[in-house]
NUMITOR-933009 format. One line per field, with one value per residue: x negated, y negated, z negated of N, C-alpha, C, O in turn; residue number from 0; residue in one letter. Coordinates in nm, 3 decimals, padded with zeros to 5 digits. Example, Ala and Ser with C-alpha at 12.3 -4.5 7.8 and 13.67 -1.06 7.14 Angstrom:
<atoms>
n_east = c(-01.319,-01.285)
n_north = c(00.569,00.225)
n_up = c(-00.780,-00.708)
ca_east = c(-01.230,-01.367)
ca_north = c(00.450,00.106)
ca_up = c(-00.780,-00.714)
c_east = c(-01.320,-01.290)
c_north = c(00.330,-00.003)
c_up = c(-00.780,-00.787)
o_east = c(-01.424,-01.341)
o_north = c(00.332,-00.114)
o_up = c(-00.846,-00.804)
doti = c(0,1)
rovex = c(A,S)
</atoms>
This chain:
<atoms>
n_east = c(-00.357,-00.120,-00.054,-00.216,-00.128,00.075,-00.085,-00.284,-00.132,-00.043,-00.286,-00.364,-00.152,-00.193,-00.440,-00.365,-00.187,-00.364,-00.529,-00.346,-00.288,-00.537,-00.553,-00.336,-00.420,-00.651,-00.536,-00.382,-00.584,-00.724,-00.528,-00.502,-00.755,-00.754,-00.551,-00.655,-00.817,-00.694,-00.750,-00.964,-00.907,-00.947,-01.021,-01.351,-01.556,-01.786,-01.808,-01.729,-01.427,-01.403,-01.205,-01.164,-01.400,-01.650,-01.606,-01.680,-01.859,-01.705,-01.553,-01.760,-01.854,-01.627,-01.630,-01.870,-01.811,-01.604,-01.745,-01.902,-01.718,-01.675)
n_north = c(05.798,05.678,05.537,05.313,05.159,04.949,04.766,04.711,04.595,04.370,04.240,04.186,04.022,03.804,03.712,03.627,03.420,03.244,03.176,03.045,02.825,02.697,02.628,02.453,02.251,02.165,02.066,01.854,01.686,01.632,01.496,01.267,01.159,01.094,00.910,00.694,00.573,00.371,00.129,00.023,-00.157,-00.428,-00.774,-00.903,-01.051,-01.197,-01.371,-01.685,-01.817,-01.990,-02.188,-02.269,-02.368,-02.621,-02.914,-03.175,-03.454,-03.549,-03.324,-03.164,-03.312,-03.298,-03.027,-03.000,-03.159,-03.007,-02.780,-02.889,-02.932,-02.686)
n_up = c(-01.121,-01.058,-01.286,-01.288,-01.080,-01.123,-01.263,-01.077,-00.874,-01.011,-01.053,-00.786,-00.711,-00.887,-00.790,-00.535,-00.599,-00.729,-00.513,-00.349,-00.510,-00.508,-00.238,-00.214,-00.391,-00.256,-00.019,-00.119,-00.224,00.012,00.153,-00.006,00.031,00.305,00.305,00.171,00.354,00.491,00.381,00.504,00.698,00.656,00.706,00.787,00.531,00.540,00.749,00.882,00.991,01.295,01.321,01.066,00.976,00.888,01.065,01.101,00.948,00.732,00.659,00.567,00.348,00.182,00.127,-00.017,-00.239,-00.344,-00.423,-00.625,-00.822,-00.928)
ca_east = c(-00.359,00.009,-00.049,-00.291,-00.067,00.131,-00.194,-00.350,-00.042,-00.046,-00.413,-00.358,-00.056,-00.259,-00.541,-00.295,-00.135,-00.479,-00.572,-00.245,-00.308,-00.657,-00.520,-00.250,-00.503,-00.735,-00.453,-00.348,-00.703,-00.752,-00.427,-00.539,-00.875,-00.719,-00.462,-00.734,-00.890,-00.622,-00.804,-01.076,-00.858,-00.953,-01.110,-01.481,-01.563,-01.914,-01.802,-01.632,-01.344,-01.439,-01.100,-01.167,-01.535,-01.668,-01.614,-01.744,-01.925,-01.605,-01.524,-01.876,-01.852,-01.519,-01.675,-01.971,-01.739,-01.532,-01.843,-01.947,-01.614,-01.681)
ca_north = c(05.689,05.613,05.446,05.191,05.088,04.819,04.675,04.669,04.501,04.246,04.176,04.133,03.910,03.692,03.659,03.555,03.296,03.155,03.124,02.949,02.704,02.630,02.571,02.337,02.146,02.113,01.987,01.730,01.600,01.587,01.396,01.144,01.104,01.031,00.798,00.580,00.514,00.257,00.007,-00.023,-00.250,-00.565,-00.859,-00.923,-01.169,-01.265,-01.455,-01.795,-01.839,-02.122,-02.287,-02.313,-02.415,-02.766,-02.966,-03.306,-03.491,-03.561,-03.188,-03.117,-03.383,-03.242,-02.897,-03.020,-03.206,-02.893,-02.695,-02.958,-02.921,-02.552)
ca_up = c(-01.025,-01.062,-01.401,-01.258,-00.969,-01.164,-01.299,-00.954,-00.807,-01.088,-01.025,-00.650,-00.714,-00.953,-00.699,-00.429,-00.658,-00.751,-00.383,-00.305,-00.591,-00.457,-00.108,-00.239,-00.450,-00.149,00.073,-00.187,-00.228,00.149,00.185,-00.075,00.094,00.431,00.276,00.124,00.467,00.546,00.322,00.585,00.798,00.605,00.786,00.721,00.444,00.556,00.869,00.869,01.110,01.351,01.301,00.926,00.944,00.884,01.201,01.102,00.823,00.625,00.613,00.490,00.219,00.100,00.081,-00.121,-00.359,-00.401,-00.493,-00.746,-00.925,-00.989)
c_east = c(-00.228,00.018,-00.116,-00.227,-00.003,00.022,-00.265,-00.262,-00.039,-00.175,-00.414,-00.264,-00.120,-00.366,-00.476,-00.243,-00.249,-00.527,-00.473,-00.260,-00.430,-00.628,-00.433,-00.330,-00.593,-00.655,-00.412,-00.466,-00.738,-00.653,-00.457,-00.661,-00.841,-00.627,-00.543,-00.811,-00.817,-00.673,-00.920,-01.035,-00.859,-01.048,-01.244,-01.484,-01.693,-01.919,-01.694,-01.557,-01.375,-01.331,-01.099,-01.304,-01.538,-01.688,-01.685,-01.802,-01.826,-01.567,-01.638,-01.880,-01.743,-01.559,-01.778,-01.906,-01.660,-01.623,-01.890,-01.845,-01.614,-01.778)
c_north = c(05.611,05.514,05.313,05.108,04.956,04.719,04.623,04.570,04.367,04.169,04.113,04.012,03.787,03.629,03.578,03.421,03.197,03.095,03.021,02.818,02.626,02.563,02.446,02.222,02.083,02.024,01.854,01.634,01.548,01.480,01.262,01.078,01.035,00.912,00.675,00.513,00.393,00.125,-00.048,-00.125,-00.395,-00.647,-00.879,-01.053,-01.245,-01.356,-01.561,-01.809,-01.978,-02.228,-02.341,-02.367,-02.568,-02.816,-03.101,-03.336,-03.503,-03.423,-03.134,-03.183,-03.328,-03.104,-02.906,-03.068,-03.092,-02.798,-02.758,-02.946,-02.784,-02.555)
c_up = c(-01.029,-01.178,-01.371,-01.148,-01.013,-01.201,-01.174,-00.878,-00.878,-01.061,-00.885,-00.644,-00.776,-00.863,-00.586,-00.480,-00.681,-00.620,-00.330,-00.382,-00.542,-00.324,-00.125,-00.297,-00.343,-00.055,00.010,-00.192,-00.089,00.191,00.118,-00.011,00.225,00.411,00.238,00.238,00.526,00.488,00.402,00.690,00.749,00.691,00.714,00.641,00.460,00.679,00.849,01.001,01.166,01.331,01.157,00.885,00.939,01.027,01.208,00.964,00.707,00.570,00.527,00.353,00.127,00.047,-00.029,-00.250,-00.425,-00.474,-00.622,-00.858,-00.992,-01.100)
o_east = c(-00.227,00.092,-00.076,-00.269,-00.025,00.036,-00.301,-00.313,-00.033,-00.173,-00.458,-00.295,-00.104,-00.381,-00.528,-00.256,-00.232,-00.563,-00.513,-00.247,-00.426,-00.674,-00.455,-00.311,-00.609,-00.703,-00.409,-00.450,-00.778,-00.690,-00.440,-00.668,-00.894,-00.626,-00.503,-00.865,-00.875,-00.643,-00.971,-01.120,-00.779,-01.145,-01.248,-01.421,-01.710,-02.024,-01.583,-01.617,-01.372,-01.362,-01.040,-01.321,-01.443,-01.774,-01.742,-01.796,-01.861,-01.550,-01.615,-01.906,-01.765,-01.526,-01.774,-01.942,-01.652,-01.585,-01.916,-01.881,-01.558,-01.799)
o_north = c(05.490,05.416,05.210,04.995,04.856,04.599,04.506,04.472,04.262,04.047,04.000,03.912,03.677,03.507,03.474,03.319,03.078,02.978,02.920,02.711,02.504,02.451,02.346,02.107,01.961,01.917,01.752,01.515,01.433,01.383,01.157,00.956,00.927,00.820,00.563,00.405,00.320,00.019,-00.156,-00.174,-00.476,-00.593,-00.873,-01.152,-01.350,-01.411,-01.531,-01.811,-02.076,-02.347,-02.446,-02.408,-02.635,-02.768,-03.137,-03.252,-03.470,-03.407,-03.067,-03.116,-03.313,-03.069,-02.829,-03.022,-03.084,-02.742,-02.688,-02.950,-02.769,-02.454)
o_up = c(-01.006,-01.168,-01.425,-01.126,-00.945,-01.174,-01.166,-00.824,-00.814,-01.047,-00.868,-00.578,-00.724,-00.860,-00.547,-00.412,-00.656,-00.615,-00.273,-00.323,-00.534,-00.299,-00.058,-00.257,-00.341,-00.015,00.078,-00.167,-00.074,00.257,00.179,-00.001,00.252,00.494,00.269,00.218,00.606,00.542,00.371,00.763,00.796,00.744,00.591,00.679,00.397,00.710,00.805,01.108,01.091,01.324,01.130,00.771,00.980,01.101,01.311,00.874,00.593,00.449,00.426,00.253,00.007,-00.066,-00.125,-00.358,-00.548,-00.577,-00.719,-00.976,-01.100,-01.166)
doti = c(0,1,2,3,4,5,6,7,8,9,10,11,12,13,14,15,16,17,18,19,20,21,22,23,24,25,26,27,28,29,30,31,32,33,34,35,36,37,38,39,40,41,42,43,44,45,46,47,48,49,50,51,52,53,54,55,56,57,58,59,60,61,62,63,64,65,66,67,68,69)
rovex = c(M,Q,E,N,T,P,Q,A,L,T,L,I,F,N,L,I,I,M,N,I,R,K,I,I,A,F,L,L,L,A,G,L,A,F,Q,S,C,S,K,L,D,T,P,P,T,D,V,I,D,P,S,K,A,F,R,N,L,D,D,L,N,M,G,V,L,G,L,M,L,L)
</atoms>
């Protein structure tokens, strides 16, 4: 039994190190996932701001001319 003790300790040590590596990898991935959520604070692109919308016929004509140039 005494001969197997260093091997058993080595095996237990390796298992502990592997678990620590998994925990560190999980924490890093979780940190990256939560960090990427800050990109959700962008304004919507499907709504026109009323201050920038067409207010009269001249604004509408300028917008149509701008589209024709594309």
